[in-house]
Backbone bond lengths (Angstrom), bond angles and torsions (degrees), N, CA, C in turn:
res aa  C-N    CA-C-N  psi(-1)  N-CA   C-N-CA  omega(-1)  CA-C   N-CA-C  phi
1 M - - - 1.411 - - 1.530 109.90 -
2 R 1.308 118.40 132.15 1.430 125.71 177.48 1.503 107.03 -76.86
3 V 1.384 118.34 126.15 1.481 123.83 174.75 1.452 107.75 -124.20
4 S 1.365 115.53 133.77 1.482 120.81 -178.66 1.529 109.30 -144.70
5 T 1.333 115.57 146.80 1.472 119.30 169.44 1.531 111.46 -85.35
6 L 1.309 116.02 -8.87 1.478 119.37 178.05 1.520 109.53 -78.47
7 N 1.338 116.70 150.30 1.473 120.03 -179.64 1.481 111.97 -104.08
8 V 1.349 116.43 37.76 1.500 123.87 -178.78 1.500 107.24 -101.94
9 L 1.325 117.32 127.02 1.463 124.09 174.99 1.502 109.05 -91.11
10 A 1.324 116.77 139.49 1.476 121.65 174.25 1.521 106.59 -74.87
11 P 1.314 115.60 153.57 1.446 119.65 175.72 1.550 112.91 -52.15
12 G 1.270 117.87 127.30 1.474 122.09 179.43 1.492 113.85 92.00
13 D 1.373 117.89 -5.00 1.487 118.83 176.52 1.521 111.55 -78.77
14 V 1.338 115.48 146.75 1.447 123.71 178.71 1.522 109.43 -123.97
15 E 1.307 119.05 131.92 1.438 123.67 177.79 1.567 109.26 -72.03
16 L 1.360 114.74 132.67 1.426 120.06 176.94 1.550 112.96 -101.05
17 G 1.307 116.04 -21.41 1.461 121.31 -177.18 1.514 111.72 136.95
18 V 1.301 115.88 177.27 1.453 123.16 -178.88 1.522 110.11 -90.92
19 V 1.308 116.90 138.20 1.461 121.84 176.39 1.548 106.71 -119.88
20 Y 1.365 113.03 148.24 1.514 118.33 -173.89 1.561 106.53 -139.48
21 A 1.308 115.53 140.68 1.462 121.44 175.32 1.515 108.57 -141.68
22 S 1.307 118.09 145.26 1.456 125.14 177.69 1.498 111.39 -144.07
23 V 1.353 115.13 136.92 1.515 118.37 -179.89 1.529 105.46 -134.73
24 E 1.331 115.66 163.34 1.428 121.23 175.40 1.567 111.38 -74.96
25 G 1.256 117.47 146.16 1.456 123.51 177.74 1.503 114.83 100.04
26 V 1.355 113.39 159.79 1.477 121.19 177.90 1.515 106.68 -137.12
27 N 1.354 117.55 87.31 1.419 122.74 177.62 1.558 107.93 -163.93
28 D 1.340 116.28 -176.81 1.473 118.96 -179.34 1.507 112.58 -62.18
29 D 1.321 115.79 -40.78 1.478 119.57 179.00 1.504 111.91 -62.83
30 S 1.328 119.16 -40.64 1.477 120.16 -178.35 1.497 110.15 -70.13
31 Y 1.354 118.22 -34.17 1.431 121.33 175.33 1.560 112.71 -61.28
32 E 1.351 114.33 -46.25 1.457 119.08 178.28 1.543 112.39 -63.85
33 K 1.316 118.02 -40.44 1.494 122.17 175.33 1.508 109.89 -60.78
34 C 1.328 116.82 -44.42 1.440 122.03 -177.16 1.542 111.06 -65.17
35 L 1.301 113.51 -42.41 1.512 120.49 -179.96 1.560 108.87 -64.84
36 K 1.304 116.20 -40.75 1.471 120.49 178.53 1.530 110.51 -62.13
37 E 1.313 117.57 -44.79 1.449 122.53 177.02 1.498 113.25 -64.89
38 L 1.330 117.24 -37.79 1.455 120.78 178.49 1.523 111.02 -66.54
39 V 1.307 117.55 -43.01 1.490 123.53 -179.94 1.524 107.47 -65.75
40 H 1.319 118.46 -42.01 1.469 121.44 178.18 1.533 111.51 -58.23
41 K 1.307 117.25 -45.68 1.482 121.59 177.85 1.528 110.90 -63.62
42 A 1.305 116.64 -40.75 1.487 119.64 -178.02 1.552 109.44 -69.08
43 E 1.298 117.75 -40.74 1.510 119.68 179.68 1.470 108.88 -66.88
44 A 1.363 120.20 -31.32 1.494 121.14 178.21 1.571 110.07 -64.25
45 L 1.357 116.20 -25.72 1.433 118.75 178.19 1.563 112.21 -88.36
46 G 1.318 115.94 -5.08 1.440 121.62 -178.91 1.541 114.25 93.60
47 A 1.307 115.67 14.33 1.435 119.85 -176.10 1.540 111.10 -73.56
48 T 1.340 114.65 149.69 1.455 122.99 174.77 1.499 110.93 -115.49
49 A 1.341 117.64 -4.58 1.452 121.30 176.06 1.493 112.11 -156.54
50 L 1.352 114.04 159.20 1.483 118.73 174.16 1.529 103.86 -125.22
51 V 1.346 116.11 131.15 1.436 122.65 176.94 1.523 112.03 -122.22
52 A 1.313 115.27 162.90 1.442 121.40 176.38 1.501 112.15 57.93
53 M 1.341 117.18 35.96 1.433 121.99 -179.41 1.560 113.52 -67.05
54 Q 1.330 114.12 133.59 1.470 119.77 179.75 1.512 109.30 -124.11
55 L 1.342 115.13 140.75 1.485 123.40 179.20 1.507 108.96 -110.66
56 V 1.310 115.17 132.86 1.483 120.45 170.76 1.544 108.11 -128.98
57 Q 1.288 115.49 125.72 1.452 120.63 174.80 1.512 110.79 -120.21
58 S 1.341 115.09 109.99 1.476 118.74 -179.88 1.532 106.86 -93.09
59 Q 1.314 116.60 133.88 1.447 121.19 -175.24 1.545 113.04 -119.27
60 F 1.369 115.95 28.66 1.431 118.43 173.25 1.491 111.15 -59.29
61 Q 1.289 118.02 143.40 1.447 122.95 -172.03 1.588 110.62 -56.76
62 W 1.282 115.20 -37.06 1.504 118.39 -175.72 1.546 113.29 -95.11
63 N 1.318 118.22 -1.52 1.458 118.27 -172.57 1.545 110.63 -155.34
64 R 1.299 117.10 68.30 1.497 120.26 -178.08 1.541 106.16 -85.08
65 R 1.374 115.45 119.22 1.484 120.08 -177.11 1.527 108.98 -138.45
66 T 1.318 113.08 154.45 1.454 123.82 170.41 1.530 107.42 -115.46
67 S 1.303 115.83 127.87 1.471 119.14 179.55 1.537 108.77 -131.67
68 L 1.345 114.12 143.79 1.404 121.84 175.69 1.496 109.29 -130.50
69 M 1.380 114.45 145.94 1.432 121.90 178.88 1.538 108.18 -140.24
70 A 1.335 118.05 138.61 1.476 120.00 -179.67 1.508 108.43 -156.04
71 T 1.306 115.23 165.55 1.468 120.79 175.99 1.561 106.82 -94.37
72 A 1.288 115.53 124.68 1.448 123.56 176.33 1.525 110.45 -76.78
73 V 1.297 118.34 133.22 1.485 121.06 -176.66 1.585 109.54 -134.28
74 K 1.363 110.88 145.86 1.458 115.81 -179.96 1.498 107.24 -128.77
75 R 1.358 113.66 138.97 1.474 118.76 177.03 1.571 109.14 -69.05
76 K 1.297 116.99 131.41 1.475 121.16 -178.54 1.471 113.27 -70.72
């Protein structure tokens, strides 16, 4: 699956919608878990790529989380 932080669609790509994933923790492992969940949700929609991906890591003492959001895209 193609993953990009850029919001540029390739010719023939169609937006399927926004996908979101969030997991506990703020470290490399939590990022990988979150990305895996995000890709799983996108693939369930039939996506072949994720564009405009954004990362948010909240580090409040009582709620450390890693969240990712992106636009799911499918080749036409």
